[in-house]
N, C-alpha and C positions, 0 to 999 in steps of 0.2 A: 493447461487447467486442466483434471481429473478427467475421464472420457463419463459423458453423460447422457449417453447412448442406451443405459439400461433403466431410464427414469421414466415416467408413464408421461410418453407425449399422446395419445388421446385427446382430442379436442373437448372444451369446454371446459364450466370453472365449478369447483365443488368447495363448500363449507369444511373445512378444517375444523376452525376451531371455535368459540364463543370466547372472545379474550380476554375477558372479567374472570372467566370462570376457573378455580382452581380449589381441586378438591380437599382445603382446608381453611382455617378460620386466616384471615391476611389482613393485616392493616392497610397494609398497599400493596398494589403492582408499580414497577420499572419498568424500565423501556423494554419491548417486545423485539426479539431477533429472530428471525426466520434461516431456516434452515436452505442450504444451498438448492436443494430438492422441492422446496415449499411445503415436505410431508410434514413440518413443524414447527411448531412454534415456541420461542423458551422466554420464559421473564422471571427477572429475581423476586422474590415473594419476602416480605415483610411480615415475618407470624410473633405472635405475641410474642415468645422468646427465640428472638436472632432471624435468621432468614433461611429461605430456601430458595431451590428452584422449580420451577415449574416445564414442562413441557406436556404440551398439547392438554393444561390441565390439571395432570396429571402429578403430583410433588415428590422431588429425590426422598427417598429413603431416608437420608442423612439429613442432618441440618447443620447450620453452622453459627458462630458466630457472626459474621459478614461472608457476603457473598459478592462479585461484582465481576464485571468484565465479561458477561457468557459473552462466548466466541463459538459459532462453530467450524467446524476443519475443511477443506473442502470432500474429503468422505463423508460427510455427513454428522460425524461426532460430536457432541456437547460438550464446550469448555466450561468451567468457572473456576476465575483466582478465592479461594476459599480461604476465614481464619478460622482456627479452631483453639483456641485457649490462647489467645496472643499469636502463635505462628502459625504463618501464610502457606499454602502448598495447593496445588492444581486438583480439579476433580474434573473427572473424565468421561460421563454418562451415570455419573453418580459417584463413580469408584476416586477415593484418591489417591494422588504418588504418597508413596512409602514416606519421606523426607519431608521436613520441613524448615521455613526459611524466616528468618527477619519481614525478611521484603518479596515481593514476588511480585513482576509487573511485565507489559509488552507481550503477548501471546503471539509465537510464530508458531508457521507453518510450515512444511515441504509442500512442493509441488502438489504430490497425491496424497498428504495428510495424512501417512501413515508415521511422520515425524512429527514430535509436539517439543517446541522450548519456549521456555521464559526466561526473563531476566530476573534475577536474583541478588538477594544482599544478606549473607549471612554470618553474625558475630561481625559486622563491622568491616568485611571485606566482600566483591563481587566479583560474578561472573555468570556463567550459563548453567542451566539445566534443560538439559536435552533427553525426554520421553524417562522421566523421572532421577535425574543422574547428572550431576551438579560436577564444572569442569574442577580437575582435581588441584590447579593450579588455579587461584583465586588474588584479588587485586585491591588495591586500597581504593581505587577509582575505575568503572569500568562506564562508556556507552557507546551509544551510537553503534547498535547490536545489530547482526544481521544473522542472516539462519540459511544457506545454501538450497537451491529447489530439492536436491534430494535428500536435503534434510543430513548428509555426512557432515558435514564441518559447517562448524557455526564459528561467527566473527567480530569481535568488537575492538575500540579505544582503550586501552588501558595507563595507569599510570603504573613507570617502574620506579621512580624514585619519589618518595616522601617528600610533601613540602607542608612545612608550618605557614602562618598567617604573612601575607607581605616579602615571600621567600623570591624575588625576581629573578635575583640571579642566579639562580636553581632553574626555576623557570625557562627562564633565556638561553641557556643551556642544550636544554630538549629534556622533557619528563615522560612523554607519550611514546605509545608503542603501538604494536595491534597484533592480537591473541587470536588465532587461528586453533578453533577444540583447547582453548586455554593457554598453547604455549607459544611466548610470545616472539617476535622478529629481532633480531636485535638490534635495528634502527633504532635512532630515538631520534623525538620529532618536538618542537616548540608546541604542535597542534596535530590533530591527525581529525579526519572524519568521513562519514561513509564509506564503510569498508563496501565492496563490490562484489561478489563471483561471479565469474565468467560464464556464460550458458554450458561449461563443461563440467560445473563447479568443480576446476583444478586450479584454476588462477585465482587470485582476489588482486584489484585495484582500489586505491585509498589517494584521496586526497591532500594534503601535507604543508606545513609549514616548518620550514628549515630553521630563518631566523624569526624576526621582527616583520619581517621585509620581503621575505620571498617563500614563492609558493609553487611548488608542484605538484605532480602525479607519480606518488612508486608505487611498481606491479611487483608482486612477490614479493618484498623488501629490497626491490633496485630501484632508486630515483630515477625520472629524466635527468636528460642533460641538462638541460634548459630550465631557468625557473622567469618566474612571473610574478606580476604585480598583483593579482588573485585567482584560485581556480571556481571552481564549480565540479559537482561530482561526476566522477567519467564511468565511461561506459566498454564496454568491449563489441567488439566488430564481431556479431554469429560465425563471420564466412573464414576473415583471416586471423582472429583471434588479436588485431590490431586494437588500439586503445584511442577511445578519444574524448576530451573534455576542454568543458568551455574556459574559454584564459582570457585575462586584462592584460593589456601593453598599451604604455601611452596613453589612457585614459579612455582606450576602445577592448570591445569586448571583441575575439573570435573563437573558431576551434582552434584545437591543436592535435594533432595522432601521434602518439609516440615520441613526443617532445618539439615537434617539428611542427608550425601553422599548415594547417587545412585549408581552413577560410580567413580569409584577411581580417584583421581587425578594426572592423568598419561598423560595431553596432553598436548602439548603447546599453542592450545587456543582450546577453545571450543562454541560457540554459534548458534545461531538462531533454538533452538530444533523446532520441531511439531512434533506430537501426528499423530498417526491414529486415524479415527472416532471411532473405539474401543476402545481408551485409550491402547491396549496392546502393540503397540509397538512405541516406542520413536526415533524420527529421531535425528541428528543434524551434524552440519559442525564441522569439528575437523581437529587438525594437530596433528597427533601422534610421526609424528619427525619435528624438526623447519626446518621450510620454506616449507613443503608440506603437499598438503590440501585432505582431501578425507569426505565420508559420514561416519557416525557413525550413527549403528543400534543396540537400546539395549545394547550400552557399547563398541561395539565391530567394531574397524575402519573396513573398504573394505579394500580390498588388496591393491588397485591401488590407485596412490598419484598423484597430479600435484602439482607444482611450485608455479604458478602464485595467484593462487587462484579459491575457490568454493565457488555461490554463487545461490540465487534463486530458496531453496530447498522447490521442491513441494512433496507432498504426495499423493496418486492415491486414489479416494474413495474408493475404498475396503482397501485400507492400506497396501498391498502385495508391492507394488511398491512405489519408491521414485526415485525421477531424480532430477538433479541441474546443472546450467549454470558451466562450467569449462573449465579453462585459461592457457594454457601451452606453454611457449613461446612466448606469444604477442599474440597467438592466438584462439581464443574459440568451444567450443564441447558439449555434453551431456554426462553428467556422468547417469546410465541407469543402473538397474538392475546388480551392479557391473562392470561395463563395460564402455568402450568409447566410442559413435558413431566415425567412421572410415570418416568423412566428420568434414573441419574444415571451420572455418567462421569469418569474419572479427569481426564480433560482435551478439551476439543472446541474446532473449528476454529471459521471463520466460516460462519454461516450461511449457504445460495444457495437462493433463489428457481427454481422453474420459470418459463420465459415467460409462459404464461398465470396465473402466482401462484398456482396450485391446490396445489401441492407446494412441502415443504420438506425439504432434505438437507442432511447435514454430514458434515465429518469425523470419527470420537472414537477416544477412545482409549479401552480396558478395563485392568481388573486384567492384573498378568503381561507388561506392554506387548504387548499386542497393539492393533489397530485395525479398522478397520470403519467402515461408511456407515452412515449411518441417515436413515429416510425417512419423514416426518409421524409419530415418535417409534417408528418400528419399524427395528432391526437387520435388516442384510443377515445372513443366514444364515453364511457365510462370513464367516472371520475373518483377518488378514494381519498379517507381521513389520513393515511397512510401507505406508503409501497415502496418497493426496495428495486432496485436495478434488474434489467430484463436478463434473460437466457435464451439466446436462440439454441434451436436442435442441432443436432448435428449436422442433420440435410437442408441445415438453412431455411425452412418452412415454413414451422412454426418458433414461438417464442412465450414464454414461462412468463407471467405476471404473477407474483406474492404482493400482495395487497389485504387492507385492511378496509371494510366497506360495512358501514350499519353494525359497528360492533363487531363483524365478525372478520377471521381472518381468511381469506379464501386463497385457494391455487385455481389459477385461471392456466390455459394453454390455448393460445390464439391464434390464429394462419397471421402470416406476412402481409397476405390482402384484405385482411379484415379490417387495416387502418386506414 
């Protein structure tokens, strides 16, 4: 994440904006969006003619036939997909990209926010637009888009052979490949999914299907030597560069590393794996018994399980702790350090560790559509009509809470011991 040490971390509460106020006559306001630092709140506004974007109540100078998907970049710039005269482009802090497209969607950012990308269709062909420039090579079909963390490489699964309806034999020969910065690999696959960049942003792995029944992982165009009956999304070890992916053999799931079995296939399901920063620990969500879910650490499942689901696996910065959202009997709590928190909620969001790994916070929903933030299992005393996920200060002593209370968007800096 971008450095947030320059944000205002002075403790206290400040009203940023009355959320229904906009310096224009509006028919309605759409969903609120908070900036990472909590200093801005944005909303798409339906005007008498067309749409605009309001930021802290001030309307962007230019209005549009349609505006949607407003999204703040990690460096605090506000983007929105906008339609002008039937064509789509991207507006960044009110300034539009010079080129327009038939369709534009799924805004993506580099880790620092200096690169902004989007998926595009232009005159019936598809590719990516990066900082306002579209790929030189476009394709009949493209999906599964991704952007490297440094913003220098973009990737998508693309169709290399045009197919008419019901051309099953053409499809089975392999029509898909992977394009990086618009240039496609020489490989052809029956299917390909989830291209993933390594931490250095120099390598790319993707799960593929080479026949109707054979699945494997391909890294930089080179497939693993072993096929499996199914795979899930790959991940790179940040230390060794090895690639791991959940794989299915003989009806059960295990973990493979560079094509060799790392964890024996004993699970009913296994996915969403994540490494510790030093690469020494590998975690995943798994089902050691049918219909029972838990976290798995270096191949060993935790002793506790839940029956509905486990998701949003999050590893602490020091790699020693892991947390996830757990659902049992229709209600939610957090699975942390091989135990469940005592409090249960209507809904919860991804857990967030402090930089020193000592604290865990998250946004939760309470009965009656009220929201708050919990820290280490204890809720903030205040509740809100709406709030966003918390953000810790670099020194782990404070947490930023962005919330709507009594119609006001508030920026609250609380101490970790205020809970």
